[in-house]
KOLSE-701381 format. One record per atom (N, C-alpha, C): z, y, x negated; residue in three letters. Coordinates in nm, 3 decimals, decimal comma. Each point is the difference from the previous one (the first is absolute). Layout:
! KOLSE-701381
+---------+---------+---------+------+
:      up :   north :    east : type :
+---------+---------+---------+------+
:       Z :       Y :       X :  ALA :
...
+---------+---------+---------+------+
***
This chain:
! KOLSE-701381
+---------+---------+---------+------+
:      up :   north :    east : type :
+---------+---------+---------+------+
:  -0,006 :  -0,084 :  -0,104 :  UNK :
:  -0,020 :   0,061 :   0,105 :  UNK :
:   0,045 :   0,153 :  -0,089 :  UNK :
:  -0,105 :   0,078 :   0,029 :  UNK :
:   0,020 :   0,159 :  -0,071 :  UNK :
:   0,071 :   0,076 :   0,076 :  UNK :
:   0,107 :   0,085 :  -0,070 :  UNK :
:   0,088 :   0,077 :   0,057 :  UNK :
:   0,006 :   0,132 :  -0,054 :  UNK :
:  -0,029 :   0,110 :   0,086 :  UNK :
:   0,020 :   0,165 :  -0,086 :  UNK :
:   0,156 :   0,013 :   0,052 :  UNK :
:   0,041 :   0,013 :  -0,080 :  UNK :
:   0,183 :   0,050 :   0,053 :  UNK :
:  -0,023 :   0,172 :   0,012 :  UNK :
:   0,100 :  -0,012 :   0,094 :  UNK :
:   0,008 :   0,174 :   0,026 :  UNK :
:   0,101 :   0,078 :  -0,104 :  UNK :
:  -0,013 :   0,135 :  -0,067 :  UNK :
:   0,081 :   0,056 :  -0,051 :  UNK :
:   0,135 :  -0,022 :  -0,011 :  UNK :
:   0,059 :   0,024 :   0,134 :  UNK :
:   0,145 :  -0,050 :  -0,018 :  UNK :
:   0,059 :  -0,109 :  -0,001 :  UNK :
:  -0,093 :  -0,156 :  -0,035 :  UNK :
:   0,062 :  -0,098 :   0,002 :  UNK :
:   0,010 :  -0,036 :  -0,168 :  UNK :
:  -0,146 :   0,060 :  -0,056 :  UNK :
:   0,036 :   0,007 :  -0,144 :  UNK :
:   0,080 :   0,059 :  -0,070 :  UNK :
:   0,082 :   0,130 :   0,095 :  UNK :
:   0,113 :   0,073 :  -0,065 :  UNK :
:   0,142 :  -0,092 :   0,040 :  UNK :
:  -0,026 :  -0,055 :   0,113 :  UNK :
:   0,163 :  -0,051 :   0,012 :  UNK :
:  -0,029 :  -0,179 :  -0,086 :  UNK :
:  -0,094 :  -0,086 :  -0,064 :  UNK :
:  -0,001 :  -0,093 :  -0,085 :  UNK :
:   0,044 :   0,055 :  -0,127 :  UNK :
:  -0,006 :   0,137 :  -0,051 :  UNK :
:   0,039 :   0,070 :  -0,104 :  UNK :
:   0,130 :   0,034 :  -0,007 :  UNK :
:   0,012 :   0,043 :   0,091 :  UNK :
:   0,163 :   0,074 :   0,033 :  UNK :
:   0,076 :  -0,067 :   0,085 :  UNK :
:  -0,014 :  -0,058 :   0,078 :  UNK :
:   0,072 :  -0,062 :   0,117 :  UNK :
:  -0,079 :  -0,136 :   0,080 :  UNK :
:   0,003 :  -0,111 :  -0,057 :  UNK :
:  -0,061 :  -0,102 :   0,030 :  UNK :
:   0,065 :  -0,053 :   0,137 :  UNK :
:   0,102 :  -0,020 :   0,047 :  UNK :
:   0,031 :  -0,015 :   0,093 :  UNK :
:   0,004 :   0,080 :   0,161 :  UNK :
:  -0,086 :   0,084 :  -0,039 :  UNK :
:  -0,054 :   0,051 :   0,151 :  UNK :
:  -0,123 :  -0,057 :   0,047 :  UNK :
:  -0,074 :  -0,059 :  -0,156 :  UNK :
:  -0,122 :  -0,103 :   0,044 :  UNK :
:   0,025 :  -0,118 :   0,087 :  UNK :
:  -0,088 :   0,001 :   0,123 :  UNK :
:   0,080 :  -0,122 :   0,097 :  UNK :
:  -0,066 :  -0,170 :  -0,073 :  UNK :
:   0,088 :  -0,051 :   0,004 :  UNK :
:  -0,005 :  -0,116 :  -0,019 :  UNK :
:  -0,168 :  -0,067 :  -0,012 :  UNK :
:  -0,023 :   0,003 :   0,152 :  UNK :
:  -0,172 :  -0,049 :   0,006 :  UNK :
:  -0,062 :   0,061 :  -0,090 :  UNK :
:   0,012 :   0,110 :  -0,023 :  UNK :
:  -0,053 :   0,091 :  -0,102 :  UNK :
:  -0,016 :  -0,039 :  -0,155 :  UNK :
:   0,111 :  -0,031 :  -0,042 :  UNK :
:   0,083 :  -0,050 :  -0,128 :  UNK :
:  -0,077 :  -0,142 :  -0,047 :  UNK :
:  -0,010 :  -0,122 :   0,153 :  UNK :
:  -0,068 :  -0,125 :  -0,049 :  UNK :
:  -0,189 :   0,082 :  -0,017 :  UNK :
:  -0,030 :   0,068 :   0,062 :  UNK :
:  -0,202 :   0,071 :  -0,004 :  UNK :
:   0,061 :   0,017 :  -0,134 :  UNK :
:   0,047 :   0,108 :  -0,082 :  UNK :
:  -0,024 :   0,048 :  -0,098 :  UNK :
:   0,005 :  -0,112 :  -0,131 :  UNK :
:   0,114 :  -0,060 :   0,065 :  UNK :
:   0,014 :  -0,148 :  -0,111 :  UNK :
:  -0,077 :  -0,091 :  -0,056 :  UNK :
:  -0,094 :  -0,002 :   0,156 :  UNK :
:  -0,070 :  -0,124 :  -0,027 :  UNK :
:  -0,121 :   0,015 :  -0,096 :  UNK :
:  -0,008 :  -0,066 :  -0,085 :  UNK :
:  -0,116 :   0,034 :  -0,073 :  UNK :
:  -0,136 :  -0,009 :  -0,007 :  UNK :
:   0,016 :  -0,128 :   0,152 :  UNK :
:  -0,168 :   0,035 :   0,025 :  UNK :
:  -0,035 :   0,147 :   0,068 :  UNK :
:   0,064 :   0,016 :   0,006 :  UNK :
:  -0,044 :   0,189 :   0,051 :  UNK :
:  -0,040 :   0,117 :  -0,153 :  UNK :
:  -0,036 :   0,060 :   0,099 :  UNK :
:  -0,061 :   0,120 :  -0,105 :  UNK :
:   0,053 :   0,101 :   0,061 :  UNK :
:   0,125 :   0,090 :  -0,071 :  UNK :
:   0,040 :   0,114 :   0,023 :  UNK :
:  -0,057 :   0,128 :  -0,040 :  UNK :
:  -0,038 :   0,086 :   0,095 :  UNK :
:  -0,047 :   0,142 :  -0,061 :  UNK :
:   0,088 :   0,095 :  -0,008 :  UNK :
:   0,023 :   0,080 :  -0,070 :  UNK :
:  -0,011 :   0,163 :  -0,052 :  UNK :
:  -0,104 :   0,063 :   0,009 :  UNK :
:  -0,011 :   0,107 :   0,120 :  UNK :
:  -0,101 :   0,047 :  -0,004 :  UNK :
:  -0,034 :   0,138 :  -0,071 :  UNK :
:  -0,069 :   0,062 :  -0,027 :  UNK :
:  -0,036 :   0,104 :  -0,097 :  UNK :
:   0,055 :   0,092 :   0,094 :  UNK :
:  -0,001 :   0,044 :   0,134 :  UNK :
:   0,041 :   0,051 :   0,082 :  UNK :
:   0,131 :  -0,011 :   0,009 :  UNK :
:   0,125 :  -0,102 :  -0,027 :  UNK :
:   0,127 :   0,004 :   0,045 :  UNK :
:   0,013 :   0,064 :  -0,195 :  UNK :
:  -0,077 :   0,040 :  -0,095 :  UNK :
:   0,040 :   0,075 :  -0,129 :  UNK :
:  -0,001 :   0,113 :   0,032 :  UNK :
:  -0,129 :   0,043 :   0,078 :  UNK :
:   0,010 :   0,178 :   0,067 :  UNK :
:   0,124 :   0,025 :   0,061 :  UNK :
:   0,021 :  -0,050 :   0,097 :  UNK :
:   0,125 :   0,037 :   0,112 :  UNK :
:   0,091 :  -0,025 :  -0,131 :  UNK :
:   0,024 :  -0,079 :  -0,068 :  UNK :
:   0,164 :   0,013 :  -0,109 :  UNK :
:  -0,016 :   0,135 :  -0,079 :  UNK :
:  -0,156 :   0,002 :  -0,042 :  UNK :
:   0,004 :   0,089 :  -0,090 :  UNK :
:   0,017 :   0,151 :   0,057 :  UNK :
:  -0,061 :   0,046 :   0,119 :  UNK :
:   0,012 :   0,109 :   0,076 :  UNK :
:   0,172 :   0,019 :   0,012 :  UNK :
:   0,007 :  -0,094 :   0,139 :  UNK :
:   0,202 :   0,074 :  -0,030 :  UNK :
:   0,079 :  -0,041 :  -0,098 :  UNK :
:  -0,060 :  -0,020 :  -0,162 :  UNK :
:   0,049 :   0,049 :  -0,111 :  UNK :
:   0,001 :   0,108 :  -0,029 :  UNK :
:  -0,093 :   0,057 :  -0,020 :  UNK :
:  -0,108 :   0,155 :   0,020 :  UNK :
:   0,084 :   0,086 :   0,071 :  UNK :
:   0,026 :  -0,006 :   0,138 :  UNK :
:   0,104 :   0,066 :   0,088 :  UNK :
:   0,161 :  -0,010 :  -0,016 :  UNK :
:   0,043 :  -0,091 :  -0,035 :  UNK :
:   0,117 :  -0,018 :  -0,076 :  UNK :
:   0,062 :  -0,089 :   0,140 :  UNK :
:  -0,070 :  -0,084 :   0,038 :  UNK :
:   0,070 :  -0,063 :   0,103 :  UNK :
:   0,033 :  -0,170 :  -0,046 :  UNK :
:  -0,055 :  -0,007 :  -0,108 :  UNK :
:   0,043 :  -0,148 :  -0,059 :  UNK :
:  -0,027 :   0,014 :  -0,152 :  UNK :
:   0,125 :  -0,033 :  -0,113 :  UNK :
:  -0,058 :  -0,008 :  -0,077 :  UNK :
:  -0,046 :  -0,124 :  -0,086 :  UNK :
:  -0,124 :   0,012 :  -0,057 :  UNK :
:  -0,022 :  -0,165 :  -0,046 :  UNK :
:   0,007 :   0,045 :  -0,174 :  UNK :
:   0,121 :  -0,103 :  -0,079 :  UNK :
:   0,004 :   0,035 :  -0,107 :  UNK :
:  -0,059 :  -0,147 :  -0,042 :  UNK :
:  -0,066 :  -0,057 :   0,028 :  UNK :
:  -0,086 :  -0,100 :  -0,059 :  UNK :
:  -0,151 :  -0,083 :  -0,002 :  UNK :
:  -0,097 :  -0,062 :  -0,089 :  UNK :
:  -0,083 :  -0,010 :   0,002 :  UNK :
:  -0,044 :  -0,136 :   0,118 :  UNK :
:  -0,060 :   0,122 :   0,133 :  UNK :
:  -0,044 :  -0,092 :   0,131 :  UNK :
:  -0,081 :  -0,118 :  -0,013 :  UNK :
:  -0,105 :   0,033 :  -0,135 :  UNK :
:  -0,073 :  -0,157 :   0,002 :  UNK :
:   0,093 :  -0,096 :  -0,094 :  UNK :
:   0,051 :   0,075 :  -0,059 :  UNK :
:   0,069 :  -0,095 :  -0,106 :  UNK :
:   0,094 :  -0,090 :   0,091 :  UNK :
:   0,070 :   0,063 :   0,060 :  UNK :
:   0,099 :  -0,076 :   0,114 :  UNK :
:  -0,076 :  -0,092 :   0,095 :  UNK :
:  -0,074 :   0,042 :   0,039 :  UNK :
:  -0,110 :  -0,055 :   0,086 :  UNK :
:  -0,063 :  -0,129 :  -0,080 :  UNK :
:  -0,043 :   0,017 :  -0,081 :  UNK :
:  -0,031 :  -0,122 :  -0,070 :  UNK :
:   0,091 :  -0,110 :  -0,012 :  UNK :
:   0,131 :   0,048 :  -0,061 :  UNK :
:   0,132 :  -0,096 :   0,018 :  UNK :
:   0,013 :  -0,073 :   0,135 :  UNK :
:  -0,023 :   0,064 :   0,022 :  UNK :
:   0,014 :  -0,045 :   0,196 :  UNK :
:  -0,062 :  -0,124 :   0,049 :  UNK :
:  -0,165 :  -0,024 :  -0,076 :  UNK :
:  -0,061 :  -0,022 :   0,020 :  UNK :
:  -0,093 :   0,054 :   0,086 :  UNK :
:  -0,003 :   0,150 :   0,059 :  UNK :
:  -0,074 :   0,081 :   0,103 :  UNK :
:  -0,139 :  -0,035 :  -0,076 :  UNK :
:  -0,122 :   0,018 :   0,078 :  UNK :
:  -0,113 :   0,018 :  -0,031 :  UNK :
:  -0,030 :   0,123 :   0,083 :  UNK :
:  -0,083 :   0,089 :  -0,156 :  UNK :
:  -0,030 :   0,142 :   0,036 :  UNK :
:  -0,129 :   0,032 :   0,100 :  UNK :
:  -0,008 :   0,074 :   0,086 :  UNK :
:  -0,105 :  -0,021 :   0,099 :  UNK :
:  -0,028 :   0,170 :   0,020 :  UNK :
:  -0,157 :  -0,030 :  -0,087 :  UNK :
:  -0,032 :   0,152 :   0,073 :  UNK :
:  -0,049 :   0,038 :   0,127 :  UNK :
:  -0,017 :   0,153 :   0,032 :  UNK :
:  -0,051 :   0,027 :   0,129 :  UNK :
:  -0,133 :   0,054 :   0,000 :  UNK :
:  -0,117 :  -0,045 :   0,051 :  UNK :
:  -0,120 :  -0,022 :  -0,073 :  UNK :
:  -0,065 :   0,086 :   0,210 :  UNK :
:  -0,154 :   0,003 :  -0,025 :  UNK :
:  -0,070 :   0,105 :   0,091 :  UNK :
:   0,021 :  -0,133 :   0,098 :  UNK :
:  -0,018 :  -0,102 :   0,054 :  UNK :
:   0,006 :  -0,097 :   0,051 :  UNK :
:   0,120 :   0,058 :   0,101 :  UNK :
:   0,135 :  -0,026 :  -0,090 :  UNK :
:   0,079 :   0,034 :   0,099 :  UNK :
:   0,025 :   0,116 :   0,057 :  UNK :
:  -0,075 :   0,137 :  -0,048 :  UNK :
:   0,024 :   0,116 :   0,048 :  UNK :
:  -0,100 :   0,009 :   0,142 :  UNK :
:  -0,112 :  -0,062 :  -0,019 :  UNK :
:  -0,043 :  -0,015 :   0,111 :  UNK :
:   0,063 :  -0,025 :   0,118 :  UNK :
:   0,062 :  -0,085 :   0,008 :  UNK :
:   0,116 :  -0,040 :   0,100 :  UNK :
:   0,102 :   0,052 :   0,074 :  UNK :
:   0,027 :   0,159 :  -0,139 :  UNK :
:   0,067 :   0,069 :   0,087 :  UNK :
:  -0,070 :   0,080 :   0,117 :  UNK :
:  -0,149 :  -0,015 :  -0,001 :  UNK :
:  -0,025 :   0,063 :   0,106 :  UNK :
:  -0,035 :  -0,049 :   0,138 :  UNK :
:   0,064 :  -0,148 :  -0,015 :  UNK :
:  -0,033 :  -0,078 :   0,160 :  UNK :
:   0,134 :   0,002 :   0,009 :  UNK :
:   0,134 :   0,068 :  -0,078 :  UNK :
:   0,137 :  -0,091 :   0,122 :  UNK :
:   0,064 :   0,089 :  -0,020 :  UNK :
:   0,035 :  -0,071 :   0,142 :  UNK :
:   0,056 :   0,124 :   0,098 :  UNK :
:   0,123 :   0,085 :  -0,024 :  UNK :
:   0,046 :   0,127 :   0,006 :  UNK :
:   0,049 :   0,074 :  -0,024 :  UNK :
:   0,149 :  -0,027 :   0,088 :  UNK :
:   0,038 :  -0,096 :  -0,012 :  UNK :
:   0,178 :  -0,023 :   0,023 :  UNK :
:   0,084 :   0,070 :  -0,058 :  UNK :
:  -0,056 :  -0,005 :  -0,154 :  UNK :
:   0,145 :   0,115 :  -0,045 :  UNK :
:  -0,078 :   0,107 :  -0,151 :  UNK :
:   0,047 :   0,051 :  -0,026 :  UNK :
:  -0,067 :   0,099 :  -0,113 :  UNK :
:   0,015 :  -0,029 :  -0,116 :  UNK :
:   0,119 :  -0,110 :  -0,060 :  UNK :
:   0,014 :   0,008 :  -0,129 :  UNK :
:  -0,109 :  -0,076 :  -0,088 :  UNK :
:  -0,086 :   0,102 :  -0,103 :  UNK :
:  -0,089 :  -0,072 :  -0,050 :  UNK :
:   0,017 :  -0,077 :  -0,088 :  UNK :
:   0,074 :  -0,044 :  -0,077 :  UNK :
:   0,042 :  -0,096 :  -0,059 :  UNK :
:   0,000 :  -0,118 :   0,045 :  UNK :
:   0,071 :  -0,004 :   0,120 :  UNK :
:  -0,012 :  -0,111 :   0,102 :  UNK :
:  -0,104 :  -0,053 :   0,094 :  UNK :
:  -0,095 :   0,101 :  -0,021 :  UNK :
:  -0,102 :  -0,008 :   0,084 :  UNK :
:  -0,139 :  -0,076 :  -0,134 :  UNK :
:   0,037 :   0,084 :  -0,125 :  UNK :
:  -0,079 :  -0,073 :  -0,092 :  UNK :
:   0,041 :  -0,165 :  -0,046 :  UNK :
:   0,136 :  -0,047 :  -0,005 :  UNK :
:   0,049 :  -0,121 :  -0,014 :  UNK :
:  -0,088 :  -0,068 :   0,146 :  UNK :
:   0,026 :   0,036 :   0,130 :  UNK :
:  -0,066 :  -0,078 :   0,122 :  UNK :
:  -0,135 :  -0,025 :  -0,015 :  UNK :
:  -0,103 :   0,071 :  -0,050 :  UNK :
:  -0,140 :   0,010 :  -0,031 :  UNK :
:   0,015 :  -0,074 :  -0,122 :  UNK :
:   0,021 :   0,017 :  -0,079 :  UNK :
:  -0,039 :  -0,134 :  -0,112 :  UNK :
:   0,029 :  -0,135 :   0,017 :  UNK :
:   0,113 :  -0,051 :   0,083 :  UNK :
:   0,030 :  -0,101 :   0,083 :  UNK :
:  -0,123 :  -0,053 :   0,034 :  UNK :
:  -0,015 :   0,097 :   0,117 :  UNK :
:  -0,133 :  -0,070 :   0,102 :  UNK :
:  -0,082 :   0,016 :  -0,034 :  UNK :
:  -0,049 :   0,102 :  -0,162 :  UNK :
:  -0,186 :  -0,077 :  -0,033 :  UNK :
:   0,020 :  -0,069 :  -0,075 :  UNK :
:   0,152 :  -0,039 :  -0,036 :  UNK :
:  -0,033 :  -0,121 :  -0,153 :  UNK :
:   0,073 :  -0,121 :   0,086 :  UNK :
:   0,041 :   0,012 :   0,160 :  UNK :
:   0,019 :  -0,108 :   0,051 :  UNK :
:   0,159 :  -0,061 :  -0,035 :  UNK :
:   0,051 :   0,091 :  -0,062 :  UNK :
:   0,107 :  -0,106 :  -0,057 :  UNK :
:   0,169 :   0,062 :   0,112 :  UNK :
:   0,110 :  -0,089 :  -0,050 :  UNK :
:   0,102 :   0,045 :   0,075 :  UNK :
:   0,103 :   0,127 :  -0,066 :  UNK :
:   0,043 :   0,098 :   0,129 :  UNK :
:   0,103 :   0,044 :  -0,088 :  UNK :
:   0,139 :   0,008 :   0,077 :  UNK :
:   0,032 :   0,007 :  -0,141 :  UNK :
:   0,182 :   0,005 :   0,033 :  UNK :
:   0,044 :   0,111 :   0,022 :  UNK :
:   0,082 :   0,029 :   0,071 :  UNK :
:   0,049 :   0,141 :   0,042 :  UNK :
:   0,148 :  -0,007 :   0,081 :  UNK :
:   0,098 :   0,053 :  -0,004 :  UNK :
:   0,081 :   0,028 :   0,127 :  UNK :
:   0,019 :   0,118 :   0,089 :  UNK :
:  -0,108 :   0,053 :  -0,014 :  UNK :
:  -0,041 :   0,126 :   0,076 :  UNK :
:  -0,056 :   0,000 :   0,136 :  UNK :
:   0,069 :  -0,003 :   0,101 :  UNK :
:  -0,022 :  -0,013 :   0,150 :  UNK :
:  -0,093 :   0,027 :  -0,007 :  UNK :
:  -0,098 :   0,129 :  -0,010 :  UNK :
:  -0,132 :   0,076 :   0,044 :  UNK :
:  -0,094 :  -0,065 :  -0,027 :  UNK :
:   0,017 :  -0,107 :  -0,109 :  UNK :
:  -0,120 :  -0,081 :  -0,061 :  UNK :
:  -0,074 :  -0,098 :   0,114 :  UNK :
:   0,148 :  -0,031 :   0,123 :  UNK :
:  -0,016 :  -0,077 :   0,119 :  UNK :
:  -0,135 :   0,034 :   0,090 :  UNK :
:   0,001 :   0,147 :  -0,003 :  UNK :
:  -0,076 :   0,084 :   0,084 :  UNK :
:  -0,192 :  -0,054 :  -0,039 :  UNK :
:   0,001 :  -0,051 :  -0,086 :  UNK :
:  -0,161 :  -0,030 :  -0,079 :  UNK :
:   0,018 :  -0,142 :   0,010 :  UNK :
:   0,032 :  -0,045 :   0,098 :  UNK :
:  -0,007 :  -0,192 :   0,030 :  UNK :
:  -0,157 :   0,033 :   0,063 :  UNK :
:  -0,028 :   0,083 :   0,057 :  UNK :
:  -0,133 :   0,053 :   0,081 :  UNK :
:  -0,107 :  -0,027 :  -0,069 :  UNK :
:  -0,023 :   0,030 :  -0,146 :  UNK :
:  -0,071 :  -0,054 :  -0,083 :  UNK :
:   0,026 :  -0,117 :  -0,078 :  UNK :
:  -0,107 :  -0,030 :  -0,095 :  UNK :
:  -0,003 :  -0,099 :  -0,077 :  UNK :
:   0,122 :  -0,016 :  -0,109 :  UNK :
:   0,071 :   0,077 :   0,045 :  UNK :
:   0,142 :   0,014 :  -0,120 :  UNK :
:   0,080 :  -0,162 :   0,032 :  UNK :
:   0,006 :  -0,063 :  -0,122 :  UNK :
:   0,144 :  -0,098 :  -0,019 :  UNK :
:   0,089 :   0,054 :  -0,074 :  UNK :
:   0,146 :  -0,031 :   0,141 :  UNK :
:   0,112 :   0,060 :  -0,099 :  UNK :
:   0,096 :  -0,142 :  -0,016 :  UNK :
:   0,068 :   0,009 :  -0,053 :  UNK :
:   0,146 :  -0,136 :  -0,029 :  UNK :
:   0,072 :   0,061 :   0,054 :  UNK :
+---------+---------+---------+------+
***
């Protein structure tokens, strides 16, 4: 299974793994699954750090690699999907992760209840 994790899942894994649901941990630990950290996650983290909402005192790429995460670029096909996505909410990072999961036909792992609004699309949520 191919799974893109939401930014908060990445941060929880780093700082407070007990917040991650057990069924998510089972998926994350299963070596048959490919778990992706998107370039969108990194953009969100860097923007939040630059405006003082978050402190990033580690190398995200190295940490992701140590965690066994695969880096996933956001490409033109992902961006085109943005024009087809219903405007259920306005968070641009969430919308880009959703379109990336849809265009690649990957699962998306998030505890954000707003993602459930996109069940009428081809989004596969865990």
